[in-house]
C-alpha positions as CSV (number, residue, x, y, z in Angstrom):
1,X,2.8,22.5,32.4
2,X,1.7,25.3,30.1
3,X,2.1,25.6,26.4
4,X,4.7,28.4,26.8
5,X,6.8,26.3,29.2
6,X,6.7,23.4,26.7
7,X,7.8,25.7,23.9
8,X,10.6,27.3,25.9
9,X,11.8,23.8,26.8
10,X,11.7,22.8,23.1
11,X,13.6,25.9,22.1
12,X,16.3,25.3,24.8
13,X,16.7,21.7,23.5
14,X,17.1,23.0,19.9
15,X,19.7,25.5,21.0
16,X,21.6,23.0,23.1
17,X,21.6,20.5,20.2
18,X,23.1,23.0,17.9
19,X,25.7,24.0,20.5
20,X,26.7,20.4,21.3
21,X,26.4,19.1,17.7
22,X,27.2,22.1,15.5
23,X,26.4,21.9,11.9
24,X,29.0,23.2,9.4
25,X,31.8,23.5,12.0
26,X,35.3,23.4,10.5
27,X,37.3,25.1,7.8
28,X,36.9,25.4,4.1
29,X,39.7,24.5,1.8
30,X,40.4,26.5,-1.3
31,X,39.3,30.0,-2.1
32,X,36.7,31.5,0.3
33,X,35.7,34.7,1.9
34,X,37.0,34.6,5.6
35,X,35.6,36.9,8.2
36,X,36.9,37.0,11.8
37,X,34.7,38.8,14.4
38,X,34.4,38.8,18.1
39,X,32.2,40.1,20.9
40,X,34.6,41.5,23.5
41,X,31.7,41.9,26.0
42,X,31.5,38.1,26.6
43,X,34.5,36.7,24.7
44,X,32.6,35.1,21.8
45,X,34.7,34.8,18.7
46,X,34.0,33.4,15.2
47,X,35.8,32.8,12.0
48,X,33.2,32.4,9.2
49,X,34.2,31.2,5.8
50,X,31.9,31.5,2.8
51,X,32.3,30.0,-0.7
52,X,30.3,32.1,-3.2
53,X,29.9,31.1,-6.8
54,X,27.7,32.9,-9.3
55,X,25.9,34.9,-6.6
56,X,25.1,31.7,-4.6
57,X,26.5,30.5,-1.3
58,X,27.7,27.1,-2.2
59,X,29.5,26.3,1.1
60,X,29.9,27.8,4.5
61,X,31.8,26.8,7.6
62,X,32.6,28.3,11.0
63,X,35.1,28.0,13.8
64,X,35.1,29.7,17.1
65,X,34.3,29.6,20.7
66,X,31.7,31.2,22.9
67,X,28.5,30.8,24.8
68,X,25.8,28.4,23.7
69,X,23.7,31.2,22.1
70,X,26.5,32.4,19.8
71,X,27.7,29.0,18.7
72,X,24.2,27.6,18.2
73,X,23.2,30.7,16.2
74,X,26.3,30.2,14.0
75,X,25.3,26.6,13.4
76,X,21.7,27.6,12.6
77,X,22.8,30.4,10.3
78,X,25.2,28.3,8.3
79,X,22.5,25.7,7.8
80,X,20.0,28.4,6.7
81,X,22.2,30.2,4.2
82,X,23.9,27.3,2.4
83,X,22.6,27.1,-1.1
84,X,20.9,30.5,-0.9
85,X,21.6,33.5,-3.1
86,X,23.4,36.5,-1.6
87,X,20.1,38.4,-1.7
88,X,18.2,35.5,0.0
89,X,20.8,35.3,2.7
90,X,20.8,39.0,3.3
91,X,17.0,39.0,3.5
92,X,17.1,36.2,6.1
93,X,19.6,38.2,8.1
94,X,17.3,41.2,8.1
95,X,14.4,39.0,9.3
96,X,16.7,37.6,12.1
97,X,17.7,41.1,13.1
98,X,14.1,42.2,13.4
99,X,13.4,39.1,15.5
100,X,16.3,39.9,17.8
101,X,15.0,43.4,18.2
102,X,11.5,42.1,19.2
103,X,10.0,43.6,16.0
104,X,7.4,41.9,13.9
105,X,9.1,39.9,11.1
106,X,8.1,38.2,7.9
107,X,6.5,34.9,9.1
108,X,6.1,33.7,5.5
109,X,9.8,32.7,5.6
110,X,10.5,29.3,7.2
111,X,13.1,30.0,9.9
112,X,13.3,26.4,11.0
113,X,15.5,26.0,14.0
114,X,16.4,29.7,14.0
115,X,13.0,30.4,15.6
116,X,14.4,28.8,18.8
117,X,16.5,32.0,19.3
118,X,13.5,34.4,19.4
119,X,13.4,34.4,23.2
120,X,16.9,36.0,23.2
121,X,15.3,39.4,22.5
122,X,14.1,39.4,26.2
123,X,17.8,39.4,27.3
124,X,19.5,42.5,25.7
125,X,22.9,41.5,26.9
126,X,22.7,38.2,24.9
127,X,21.5,39.8,21.6
128,X,25.1,40.4,20.5
129,X,25.9,36.8,21.2
130,X,23.1,35.7,18.9
131,X,23.9,38.1,16.1
132,X,27.7,37.7,15.9
133,X,27.7,35.1,13.2
134,X,25.0,37.0,11.2
135,X,27.0,40.2,11.3
136,X,30.0,38.2,10.1
137,X,28.0,36.9,7.2
138,X,26.7,40.3,6.3
139,X,30.3,41.7,6.4
140,X,31.5,38.9,4.1
141,X,28.8,39.2,1.6
């Protein structure tokens, strides 16, 4: 088995883990910014809730349904932005957008599990699935 096949297999496992065991799934209580978005092309929908205090994302949760790519991406995104400033979260979102478009991106930033989604750029129809939660976060911030 080649290195690329091993890497693809690892990435698939990471995506499926986030899909089957989503992080930060649920609803926030109290005051929060709530964004509802959907992807009518394939039926993905998300409700993202952000708690922002003093310019920092102190908590984030999501609910929704959709394909493994959209739900895994939402799980990964919520993990990545929790505790970050609005500016840091927006920067991460721009890096993710570049990655989804197949552009070169800032490799100095640790994307952790998010890197598992980089192969999505080879499937243009799935890019909207992967970016749905990120677009919701940008809209909310």
